[in-house]
C-alpha positions as CSV (number, residue, x, y, z in Angstrom):
1,M,-181.1,154.2,22.6
2,D,-180.8,157.7,23.5
3,Y,-182.3,160.2,20.5
4,Q,-181.8,163.4,23.1
5,A,-179.9,165.9,20.7
6,Q,-176.2,166.2,22.6
7,A,-175.1,170.0,22.5
8,P,-172.2,170.3,20.3
9,M,-168.2,170.1,21.7
10,M,-166.9,173.5,21.7
11,Q,-163.4,174.7,22.3
12,Y,-163.1,177.6,23.9
13,I,-160.5,180.1,23.4
14,G,-158.0,181.6,25.9
15,V,-156.3,184.8,25.8
16,G,-153.8,184.4,22.9
17,P,-156.6,184.3,20.2
18,R,-158.9,186.8,21.7
19,F,-156.0,189.3,22.1
20,L,-155.1,189.2,18.2
21,A,-159.2,189.8,17.5
22,A,-159.2,192.6,19.8
23,L,-155.7,194.2,18.0
24,I,-157.4,194.1,15.1
25,D,-160.7,195.5,16.4
26,I,-158.7,198.1,18.0
27,I,-156.8,199.1,14.4
28,I,-160.4,199.7,13.1
29,I,-161.9,201.9,15.7
30,A,-158.8,204.1,15.7
31,I,-158.7,204.4,12.2
32,V,-162.2,205.7,12.6
33,G,-161.3,207.2,15.4
34,G,-158.8,209.2,13.4
35,I,-161.1,209.9,10.7
36,L,-163.9,211.4,13.6
37,G,-161.3,213.5,14.7
38,A,-159.7,214.7,11.6
39,V,-163.3,215.7,10.9
40,L,-164.1,217.6,13.8
41,G,-160.6,219.2,14.3
42,A,-158.7,220.0,17.2
43,Q,-160.6,222.1,19.0
44,Q,-163.2,219.2,19.3
45,S,-160.7,216.6,20.6
46,G,-162.7,216.2,23.6
47,I,-165.6,215.7,21.8
48,S,-163.9,213.2,19.3
49,G,-162.7,211.3,22.1
50,A,-166.3,210.7,23.5
51,L,-168.0,210.1,20.1
52,S,-164.3,207.2,19.7
53,G,-165.2,205.9,23.1
54,I,-169.2,205.6,22.3
55,L,-168.4,204.2,19.0
56,A,-166.2,202.0,20.0
57,L,-168.4,200.3,22.4
58,A,-171.4,200.4,19.8
59,Y,-169.4,198.5,17.2
60,F,-169.0,195.4,19.6
61,I,-172.2,195.5,20.9
62,V,-173.7,195.8,17.1
63,M,-171.6,193.3,15.4
64,E,-171.8,190.6,18.1
65,A,-175.2,191.1,18.7
66,T,-176.0,190.6,14.5
67,Q,-173.1,189.0,13.7
68,G,-171.5,187.0,16.7
69,A,-168.4,188.1,16.3
70,T,-166.7,191.3,15.5
71,V,-164.5,191.6,12.5
72,G,-161.3,190.8,14.7
73,K,-163.0,188.1,15.5
74,M,-163.7,186.6,12.1
75,V,-160.9,187.3,10.9
76,V,-159.1,184.6,13.9
77,G,-162.2,182.5,13.6
78,L,-164.1,183.2,16.4
79,K,-167.2,184.1,17.6
80,V,-169.5,184.7,21.0
81,V,-172.3,182.2,21.3
82,R,-174.0,181.6,25.1
83,V,-173.1,178.9,27.3
84,D,-175.3,176.6,25.5
85,G,-173.8,176.7,22.0
86,A,-177.1,179.7,20.7
87,P,-176.7,182.9,19.1
88,I,-176.2,185.8,21.0
89,S,-178.9,188.0,22.0
90,W,-178.7,192.0,22.0
91,S,-179.0,192.3,25.9
92,E,-176.2,189.8,26.2
93,S,-174.2,191.7,23.8
94,V,-174.7,194.5,25.8
95,I,-173.9,193.1,29.2
96,R,-170.6,191.2,28.1
97,N,-169.7,194.9,26.2
98,L,-170.4,197.2,29.4
99,L,-168.3,194.8,31.4
100,R,-165.3,195.3,29.2
101,I,-165.1,198.7,31.6
102,I,-163.7,195.9,34.4
103,D,-162.4,193.4,32.4
104,G,-160.0,196.2,30.4
105,L,-158.4,197.6,33.4
106,F,-154.7,197.7,33.6
107,A,-154.3,196.9,29.7
108,Y,-157.2,193.9,30.2
109,L,-155.0,192.1,32.8
110,V,-158.2,192.0,34.9
111,G,-159.8,189.9,32.0
112,A,-156.9,187.9,31.3
113,I,-156.6,186.7,34.7
114,I,-160.2,186.0,34.7
115,I,-160.0,183.8,31.9
116,W,-157.3,182.0,32.6
117,T,-158.8,180.8,35.8
118,S,-161.9,180.2,34.4
119,P,-162.7,176.8,32.9
120,M,-164.8,177.7,30.0
121,K,-162.2,180.8,29.5
122,Q,-164.5,183.4,29.9
123,R,-164.1,187.1,31.2
124,L,-166.3,188.7,33.6
125,G,-168.4,190.0,31.4
126,D,-168.8,186.6,29.5
127,K,-169.5,185.1,32.8
128,I,-172.4,187.7,33.7
129,A,-174.0,187.5,30.0
130,K,-173.9,183.7,30.0
131,T,-171.2,183.7,27.1
132,V,-167.9,182.0,25.7
133,V,-165.7,183.1,23.0
134,V,-165.4,179.7,21.1
135,K,-163.7,178.7,17.6
136,S,-166.2,179.4,14.5
137,R,-164.8,177.1,12.0
């Protein structure tokens, strides 16, 4: 009899649910960016835009490193884990989210194509960080 623990079966998530989660996150980021823009005023729109970009990247990194999911992913019932099913670390979160720059090219078409052609439905950031997006419930 084999007493070795088996890795839980994970349901890898494709483009549709990930898009819905990203849409929710973009709305949250846009609201925060709008407030930031209103506080800084029109004269500081360049600074406001740069700060909004940095805050957006920080949002994804911090939420996924600490919670395993952004608010959008939580609402949709998704989470980011290592390929072995373990929670991701800060370094994995930083890697996968910095690579959003490439995955996000052409309105995330690059990321979508990579997900569609990946057996584990990983975008480039996931492949490099060795992470996957799975169903959390």
